[in-house]
C-alpha positions as CSV (number, residue, x, y, z in Angstrom):
1,M,29.9,55.0,-17.9
2,S,30.5,58.5,-16.6
3,P,33.8,58.9,-14.6
4,D,32.2,61.7,-12.6
5,V,29.8,59.3,-10.6
6,D,30.9,59.0,-7.0
7,F,29.9,55.4,-6.1
8,T,31.0,55.9,-2.5
9,A,28.2,58.5,-2.1
10,L,25.4,56.0,-3.1
11,P,23.4,54.6,-0.3
12,V,24.1,50.9,0.6
13,P,20.9,48.9,1.0
14,G,20.5,47.6,4.5
15,P,18.6,44.6,5.9
16,H,15.5,46.8,6.6
17,S,15.3,48.0,3.0
18,F,15.5,44.4,1.7
19,R,12.7,43.4,4.2
20,D,10.6,46.4,3.3
21,G,11.0,45.7,-0.4
22,F,10.0,42.1,0.1
23,L,6.9,43.1,2.2
24,R,5.8,45.6,-0.5
25,L,6.1,42.9,-3.2
26,D,4.2,40.5,-1.0
27,H,1.4,43.0,-0.6
28,R,1.3,43.7,-4.3
29,L,1.0,40.0,-5.1
30,F,-1.8,39.7,-2.6
31,E,-3.7,42.5,-4.1
32,A,-3.2,41.2,-7.6
33,V,-4.7,37.8,-6.6
34,A,-7.5,39.5,-4.6
35,T,-8.6,41.8,-7.4
36,R,-8.4,39.3,-10.3
37,H,-11.4,37.3,-11.2
38,W,-10.8,33.6,-11.6
39,P,-13.5,31.7,-13.6
40,G,-15.4,29.5,-11.1
41,G,-13.1,30.5,-8.3
42,D,-15.6,32.4,-6.3
43,R,-17.8,29.3,-6.1
44,V,-15.2,26.6,-5.7
45,L,-12.1,27.9,-3.8
46,P,-13.8,29.2,-0.6
47,R,-15.6,25.9,-0.2
48,L,-12.4,24.0,-0.8
49,S,-10.6,26.1,1.7
50,R,-13.3,25.5,4.4
51,S,-13.2,21.7,3.7
52,A,-9.5,21.6,4.6
53,N,-10.2,23.0,8.1
54,H,-8.8,20.6,10.8
55,G,-7.5,18.3,8.0
56,V,-11.0,17.0,7.2
57,L,-10.4,17.1,3.4
58,W,-7.1,15.2,3.7
59,F,-8.6,12.5,6.0
60,A,-11.3,12.0,3.5
61,A,-8.7,11.8,0.7
62,A,-6.7,9.3,2.6
63,T,-9.8,7.1,3.1
64,A,-10.5,7.3,-0.7
65,V,-6.9,6.4,-1.6
66,A,-6.8,3.5,0.9
67,A,-10.1,2.2,-0.4
68,S,-8.3,1.0,-3.6
69,R,-7.1,-1.9,-1.4
70,T,-3.6,-2.1,-2.8
71,P,-0.6,-2.2,-0.4
72,R,1.0,0.8,-2.1
73,A,-2.2,2.9,-1.8
74,R,-2.6,2.1,1.8
75,R,1.0,3.0,2.6
76,A,0.6,6.2,0.6
77,A,-2.5,7.2,2.6
78,A,-0.8,6.4,5.9
79,R,2.3,8.3,4.9
80,G,0.2,11.3,3.8
81,I,-1.6,11.4,7.2
82,A,1.7,11.0,9.1
83,S,3.3,13.9,7.2
84,L,0.3,16.0,7.8
85,G,0.5,15.3,11.5
86,L,4.1,16.3,11.7
87,A,3.5,19.5,9.7
88,S,0.6,20.5,12.0
89,L,2.7,19.8,15.1
90,A,5.5,22.0,13.7
91,I,3.1,24.8,12.7
92,N,1.2,24.9,16.0
93,T,4.3,24.6,18.3
94,L,6.9,26.7,16.5
95,G,5.6,28.4,13.3
96,K,2.7,30.4,14.6
97,R,4.5,31.4,17.8
98,S,7.8,32.5,16.1
99,V,6.4,35.1,13.7
100,R,3.3,37.0,14.9
101,R,2.2,38.5,11.6
102,P,-1.3,40.0,11.3
103,R,-3.7,38.8,8.7
104,P,-4.2,40.8,5.5
105,V,-6.7,43.6,5.3
106,L,-9.8,42.3,3.5
107,D,-10.7,45.6,1.7
108,P,-9.5,44.5,-1.8
109,V,-11.2,41.0,-1.4
110,P,-14.7,40.7,-2.8
111,L,-17.3,39.8,-0.2
112,V,-18.3,36.7,-2.0
113,R,-14.8,35.2,-1.6
114,Q,-14.4,36.0,2.1
115,L,-14.8,33.1,4.6
116,K,-17.8,33.3,6.9
117,R,-15.5,32.6,9.9
118,Q,-12.2,34.4,9.7
119,P,-9.2,32.8,11.3
120,I,-8.0,34.3,14.6
121,T,-4.4,33.0,14.6
122,T,-1.4,34.8,13.2
123,S,-0.9,34.8,9.5
124,F,2.6,33.3,9.1
125,P,3.0,30.5,8.1
126,S,-0.2,29.1,6.5
127,G,-1.2,25.9,8.3
128,H,-3.6,25.0,5.5
129,A,-0.8,25.2,3.0
130,A,1.5,23.2,5.2
131,S,-1.1,20.4,5.6
132,A,-1.9,20.4,1.9
133,A,1.8,20.2,0.9
134,A,2.6,17.6,3.6
135,F,-0.2,15.3,2.6
136,A,0.4,15.6,-1.2
137,T,4.2,15.2,-0.8
138,G,3.8,12.2,1.6
139,V,1.5,10.4,-0.8
140,A,3.7,11.1,-3.8
141,L,6.8,9.8,-2.1
142,E,5.2,6.4,-1.6
143,S,3.0,6.4,-4.8
144,P,3.8,8.9,-7.6
145,G,0.5,8.0,-9.3
146,W,-1.7,8.8,-6.3
147,G,0.5,11.9,-5.7
148,A,-0.3,13.2,-9.1
149,A,-4.0,12.7,-8.4
150,V,-3.8,14.6,-5.1
151,A,-1.4,17.4,-6.2
152,P,-4.0,19.6,-8.0
153,V,-6.3,19.5,-5.0
154,A,-3.5,20.5,-2.7
155,A,-2.4,23.3,-5.0
156,A,-6.0,24.6,-5.2
157,V,-6.2,24.6,-1.3
158,V,-2.9,26.6,-1.2
159,L,-4.1,29.1,-3.7
160,S,-7.5,29.4,-1.9
161,R,-5.8,30.8,1.2
162,V,-4.6,33.9,-0.8
163,Y,-7.8,34.0,-2.9
164,T,-10.0,34.2,0.1
165,G,-7.8,36.9,1.7
166,V,-6.7,35.0,4.8
167,H,-3.0,34.8,3.9
168,F,-0.3,36.7,2.1
169,P,1.6,34.8,-0.7
170,S,4.7,34.4,1.4
171,D,2.6,32.8,4.2
172,V,1.5,30.0,1.9
173,V,4.9,29.6,0.3
174,A,6.5,29.2,3.7
175,G,3.7,26.8,4.8
176,A,4.0,24.7,1.7
177,A,7.8,24.5,2.1
178,L,7.4,23.4,5.8
179,G,4.8,20.8,4.8
180,A,7.0,19.3,2.1
181,G,9.9,19.2,4.6
182,A,7.7,17.4,7.1
183,A,7.0,14.7,4.5
184,F,10.7,14.2,3.8
185,A,11.3,14.1,7.5
186,V,8.8,11.3,7.8
187,R,10.5,9.5,5.0
188,G,13.8,9.7,6.9
189,L,12.2,8.0,9.9
190,V,10.1,5.5,7.9
191,P,11.7,4.9,4.5
192,T,9.4,4.3,1.5
193,R,9.1,0.8,0.0
194,A,11.1,2.0,-3.0
195,Q,14.0,2.9,-0.8
196,A,14.1,-0.5,0.9
197,T,13.7,-2.6,-2.3
198,P,16.9,-4.4,-3.1
199,P,18.7,-3.8,-6.4
200,P,17.6,-6.3,-9.2
201,R,20.7,-8.5,-9.3
202,P,21.8,-10.9,-10.5
203,V,19.6,-10.7,-13.5
204,A,18.3,-14.1,-14.8
205,E,17.2,-15.1,-18.2
206,V,13.5,-16.1,-17.9
207,P,10.9,-16.8,-20.5
208,A,8.5,-14.0,-21.4
209,L,4.9,-15.3,-21.2
210,D,2.5,-13.7,-23.7
211,G,-0.8,-13.4,-21.8
212,G,0.6,-15.6,-19.1
213,E,0.8,-18.7,-21.4
214,G,2.8,-21.4,-19.6
215,L,2.2,-20.1,-16.1
216,V,0.4,-22.4,-13.6
217,M,-0.5,-20.4,-10.5
218,V,-1.5,-22.3,-7.4
219,A,-3.4,-20.1,-4.9
220,N,-4.1,-20.8,-1.2
221,I,-7.7,-19.7,-0.8
222,A,-7.3,-19.6,3.0
223,S,-5.0,-16.5,2.6
224,G,-7.8,-14.4,1.2
225,T,-6.4,-14.4,-2.3
226,S,-9.6,-14.3,-4.4
227,D,-9.3,-10.6,-5.4
228,R,-5.7,-11.0,-6.5
229,V,-6.5,-14.2,-8.4
230,R,-9.3,-12.5,-10.3
231,A,-7.0,-9.6,-11.2
232,L,-4.4,-12.0,-12.4
233,C,-6.9,-13.9,-14.6
234,D,-8.0,-10.6,-16.1
235,A,-4.4,-9.4,-16.8
236,L,-3.1,-12.8,-18.0
237,P,-6.0,-14.7,-19.6
238,R,-3.8,-17.5,-20.9
239,A,-2.5,-18.4,-17.4
240,E,-3.9,-21.4,-15.6
241,V,-5.0,-20.8,-12.0
242,V,-5.6,-23.5,-9.4
243,E,-7.3,-22.5,-6.2
244,C,-7.1,-25.0,-3.3
245,E,-7.3,-25.4,0.4
246,P,-4.1,-25.2,2.6
247,A,-4.0,-29.0,3.0
248,D,-3.9,-29.5,-0.8
249,V,-1.3,-26.7,-1.6
250,R,1.8,-29.0,-1.8
251,E,0.0,-31.7,-3.8
252,E,-1.4,-29.1,-6.3
253,L,2.1,-27.5,-6.6
254,E,3.6,-30.9,-7.4
255,K,1.0,-31.5,-10.1
256,A,1.5,-28.0,-11.5
257,A,5.2,-28.4,-11.7
258,G,4.7,-31.3,-14.1
259,R,3.0,-29.2,-16.7
260,A,4.1,-25.7,-16.1
261,R,6.7,-23.6,-17.9
262,V,6.7,-21.3,-14.9
263,L,5.4,-22.3,-11.5
264,G,3.4,-19.6,-9.7
265,V,2.2,-19.4,-6.1
266,C,-0.1,-17.1,-4.3
267,G,-0.4,-17.1,-0.5
268,G,1.5,-16.3,2.6
269,D,5.2,-17.0,3.3
270,G,4.6,-20.6,4.2
271,T,2.8,-21.2,0.9
272,V,5.6,-19.4,-1.0
273,N,8.1,-21.6,0.8
274,A,6.4,-24.7,-0.5
275,G,6.3,-23.3,-4.0
276,A,10.0,-22.4,-3.9
277,E,11.0,-25.9,-2.6
278,I,9.1,-27.6,-5.5
279,A,10.4,-25.1,-8.1
280,L,13.9,-25.8,-7.0
281,R,13.5,-29.5,-7.3
282,H,12.0,-29.3,-10.8
283,G,14.3,-26.6,-12.0
284,L,11.5,-24.1,-12.7
285,P,11.4,-20.3,-12.4
286,L,9.0,-19.1,-9.7
287,A,6.4,-16.4,-9.9
288,V,5.3,-15.1,-6.5
289,L,2.0,-13.2,-6.0
290,P,1.7,-11.9,-2.4
291,G,-1.4,-13.2,-0.9
292,G,-0.8,-13.4,2.9
293,T,-0.6,-11.1,5.8
294,L,3.1,-10.2,5.9
295,N,4.5,-11.4,2.5
296,H,8.1,-10.8,3.5
297,F,9.7,-12.6,0.6
298,A,7.5,-10.9,-2.1
299,Y,7.8,-7.5,-0.7
300,D,11.6,-7.7,-0.1
301,L,11.9,-8.9,-3.7
302,G,10.0,-5.9,-4.9
303,V,6.8,-7.6,-6.0
304,E,3.8,-6.0,-4.3
305,D,0.8,-6.6,-6.5
306,V,-0.6,-8.2,-9.6
307,R,0.5,-5.4,-11.9
308,A,4.1,-5.7,-10.9
309,L,4.2,-9.5,-11.3
310,C,2.3,-9.4,-14.7
311,R,4.7,-6.9,-16.1
312,A,7.7,-9.1,-15.1
313,L,6.0,-12.2,-16.6
314,E,5.1,-10.7,-19.9
315,Q,8.4,-8.9,-20.4
316,G,10.6,-11.8,-19.1
317,E,12.2,-10.0,-16.2
318,G,13.7,-12.0,-13.3
319,V,16.6,-12.4,-10.9
320,R,18.4,-15.1,-9.0
321,V,18.1,-15.2,-5.2
322,D,19.8,-17.1,-2.4
323,V,18.0,-19.9,-0.5
324,G,18.7,-21.0,3.1
325,R,18.7,-24.7,3.9
326,F,18.6,-26.5,7.2
327,T,19.2,-30.1,8.0
328,S,18.6,-32.0,11.3
329,G,19.2,-35.7,11.1
330,A,16.9,-37.1,8.5
331,R,14.8,-33.9,8.4
332,G,15.4,-30.7,6.6
333,G,13.9,-28.0,4.5
334,I,14.6,-24.5,3.0
335,F,13.8,-21.0,4.1
336,L,13.4,-17.9,2.0
337,N,13.2,-15.5,4.9
338,T,14.1,-16.6,8.4
339,F,14.9,-19.7,10.5
340,S,14.8,-19.6,14.3
341,L,15.1,-21.6,17.5
342,G,14.0,-20.8,21.1
343,V,11.3,-18.3,22.0
344,Y,10.1,-17.4,18.5
345,P,8.8,-20.9,17.5
346,E,6.8,-21.0,20.7
347,L,5.4,-17.6,19.9
348,V,4.4,-18.8,16.4
349,R,2.7,-21.9,17.9
350,E,0.7,-19.7,20.3
351,R,-0.3,-17.3,17.6
352,E,-1.6,-20.1,15.4
353,R,-3.5,-21.5,18.3
354,W,-5.4,-18.3,19.0
355,S,-5.7,-16.6,15.6
356,P,-8.7,-18.7,14.4
357,R,-10.6,-17.4,17.5
358,I,-9.5,-13.7,17.8
359,G,-7.8,-12.8,14.5
360,G,-4.1,-12.6,13.5
361,W,-2.9,-9.3,15.1
362,P,-4.6,-9.8,18.5
363,A,-3.4,-13.4,18.5
364,G,0.2,-12.2,17.9
365,L,0.0,-9.7,20.8
366,L,-1.5,-12.4,23.1
367,A,1.2,-14.9,22.1
368,V,4.0,-12.4,23.0
369,V,2.5,-11.9,26.5
370,R,2.0,-15.6,27.1
371,V,5.4,-16.7,25.9
372,L,7.3,-14.0,27.8
373,R,5.4,-14.6,31.1
374,A,5.8,-18.4,31.0
375,D,8.3,-20.0,33.3
376,R,10.8,-21.8,31.1
377,H,14.5,-22.6,30.7
378,P,16.6,-21.4,27.8
379,L,17.6,-23.7,24.9
380,Q,20.9,-25.5,25.2
381,A,23.1,-25.7,22.1
382,E,26.8,-26.0,21.3
383,V,27.9,-23.1,19.0
384,G,31.5,-22.8,17.9
385,G,32.6,-25.5,20.3
386,R,31.0,-23.9,23.4
387,N,27.8,-25.0,25.1
388,R,25.6,-22.0,25.4
389,P,22.1,-21.3,26.9
390,L,20.1,-19.4,24.3
391,W,16.7,-17.6,24.5
392,L,16.7,-17.2,20.7
393,L,18.7,-18.0,17.7
394,F,17.7,-16.2,14.5
395,A,19.1,-16.8,11.0
396,G,18.1,-14.6,8.1
397,N,18.4,-15.6,4.5
398,G,20.5,-12.5,3.7
399,M,21.4,-9.5,5.8
400,Y,18.5,-7.7,7.4
401,H,18.9,-3.9,7.8
402,R,16.8,-1.6,9.8
403,M,16.2,1.8,8.2
404,G,14.8,4.5,10.5
405,L,12.0,3.1,12.7
406,T,11.0,0.4,10.3
407,P,11.5,-3.4,10.8
408,G,14.4,-5.1,9.2
409,R,14.5,-5.4,5.4
410,R,16.9,-7.0,3.0
411,Q,18.8,-4.8,0.6
412,D,20.5,-7.7,-1.2
413,M,18.7,-11.0,-1.9
414,A,21.9,-12.7,-3.2
415,D,24.6,-11.8,-0.7
416,G,25.6,-15.3,0.1
417,R,25.4,-14.8,3.9
418,L,23.3,-15.9,6.8
419,D,22.4,-13.1,9.2
420,V,22.7,-14.9,12.5
421,R,21.5,-13.2,15.7
422,V,21.7,-14.8,19.2
423,V,20.1,-13.8,22.5
424,H,22.0,-15.5,25.3
425,G,20.3,-17.2,28.2
426,G,20.2,-15.5,31.5
427,R,17.8,-13.6,33.8
428,R,15.0,-11.4,32.4
429,P,14.5,-12.9,29.0
430,A,12.0,-10.2,28.0
431,L,14.6,-7.4,28.6
432,R,17.2,-9.3,26.7
433,L,15.0,-9.9,23.7
434,L,13.9,-6.3,23.6
435,S,17.5,-5.0,23.8
436,A,18.5,-7.3,21.0
437,A,15.5,-6.2,18.9
438,F,16.6,-2.5,19.1
439,A,20.3,-3.2,18.7
440,G,22.2,-2.8,15.4
441,P,22.8,-5.9,13.2
442,L,26.5,-6.3,14.2
443,T,26.5,-5.4,17.8
444,R,27.7,-7.6,20.6
445,S,26.9,-7.5,24.3
446,P,26.6,-9.9,27.3
447,A,22.9,-10.3,26.3
448,H,23.1,-10.7,22.5
449,A,25.4,-11.1,19.5
450,A,25.3,-11.0,15.7
451,V,27.5,-12.4,13.0
452,Q,27.3,-13.1,9.3
453,V,28.3,-16.6,8.1
454,S,27.7,-18.8,5.1
455,R,27.3,-22.0,7.2
456,L,26.4,-22.7,10.9
457,R,26.6,-26.0,12.8
458,L,24.6,-26.4,16.1
459,T,25.2,-29.5,18.2
460,G,23.7,-30.6,21.5
461,V,20.2,-29.6,20.4
462,A,17.7,-31.9,22.0
463,P,15.5,-33.9,19.5
464,G,12.0,-32.5,19.5
465,T,13.1,-28.9,20.0
466,L,10.7,-26.6,18.2
467,L,12.0,-24.7,15.2
468,A,10.4,-22.1,12.9
469,F,11.1,-21.4,9.2
470,D,9.1,-18.8,7.2
471,G,6.4,-18.9,9.7
472,E,6.0,-22.7,9.7
473,I,6.7,-24.9,12.8
474,A,8.6,-28.2,12.9
475,E,10.7,-30.2,15.4
476,T,14.4,-30.9,15.3
477,D,15.9,-34.4,14.9
478,G,19.0,-33.5,16.9
479,D,22.0,-31.5,15.6
480,L,21.4,-28.8,13.1
481,T,23.2,-27.4,10.1
482,L,22.3,-24.1,8.4
483,E,23.8,-23.1,5.1
484,K,23.2,-20.9,2.0
485,L,22.4,-22.1,-1.5
486,P,23.8,-19.1,-3.4
487,E,21.6,-17.8,-6.3
488,A,19.8,-21.1,-6.3
489,L,16.3,-19.9,-7.1
490,T,15.1,-17.9,-10.2
491,V,12.2,-15.6,-9.5
492,Y,10.2,-13.1,-11.6
493,R,10.4,-9.4,-10.6
494,P,10.1,-6.2,-12.5
495,L,13.4,-4.6,-13.5
496,P,14.2,-0.9,-14.0
497,A,14.0,0.5,-17.5
498,A,17.7,0.2,-18.0
499,R,18.2,-3.5,-17.7
500,T,21.7,-4.6,-16.7
501,H,23.3,-8.0,-16.9
502,D,26.1,-9.6,-14.9
């Protein structure tokens, strides 16, 4: 290096020189894409770009993904559309108004590539690129498989915006980054199922069933399980499947337990509850195939579909989970999800009364309105030595956590605790119930309280009081005791690749 060079005399690059250099590079990249011939591009990319106008392409893609009729695919489609919506909102309210960049000059772009109707909005950032990236990222966050299928289409749409001459490369890069950010923002508000699935612990030793040999699966046909049962038979040809009406489920489960190596059950949460009770009594591992509307236990466990269950059965993957138990005089039972007294059992009864006439979800909304408008008195019970009026007592089999805007999910199926929530009696029950629903799990107030215990004793409960457990309705026989049976039930569920033991 020459000692005669005076570095202090050299010009120092300023912010404008950096910006000008970036813009020159952006223009050169645009011209390189515009002047290069891509085989098949002149025929495909302009049409693909037009099809993405107003999100039409992505709504069609979401419909196609959801048509596979698997829970994960439906969630992936919904997450993709939600991410697209947030990205479009950000682009139209902030992005286009913050940087008023003119569109590229079309001189270097062959006429055959140019869109018939040129956009009139500003160039930065690209709304099409944002929508494409948002939809593809949203789908991939929920279902990597469907995300891989959608990604090439999204990438082609992003490329098409430069290829047809309506955007500079930096426009589409910024738009794609904004779209991906929107998808992650949606995930922050509504976590994916994978985020909410509890860790697979404690691992249990369960038999691996080659082709399903030794499994007897009892399916409640009233739950709309026919598609799932057919898929199970195809995947596990050696398994025995018994389809029955709701009134015969318990009897068929008892028969199956006498000849099964593994007891299987397919239906809603009430059907799964019956299967768990019989599996416990016979000392059998349980295989749960979700077949109802809500499927709380199966989904919290991490079993969503036939493929996940079959993998666990054939590879011998399972865990031990807690079971809740309630006793009231000579009556009693177990619960895998929740137990409740007060308003909720009445709501379940009203929903069951109306659902055969108007369907499940409308019946649920009608039940809420009817129960909250009814003139009633709160339940009376003695808790911790004090007599309390209660609108609702809820006990969860495990701690329920709310992530973002989603309903409560369990992050540990073997925590040894009952998640007890109480809504105290008083005026305006609807307001009290709503405030408790939006409150955190361990908050206390004059209207509601929450605590975690392993056992709870309720006295002073009038015989005949309605109770609900896992969506089923029964009546009390007086005083109540709730307790946990730690790690009492062995269930199949797929484990991560690196399997860990206690």
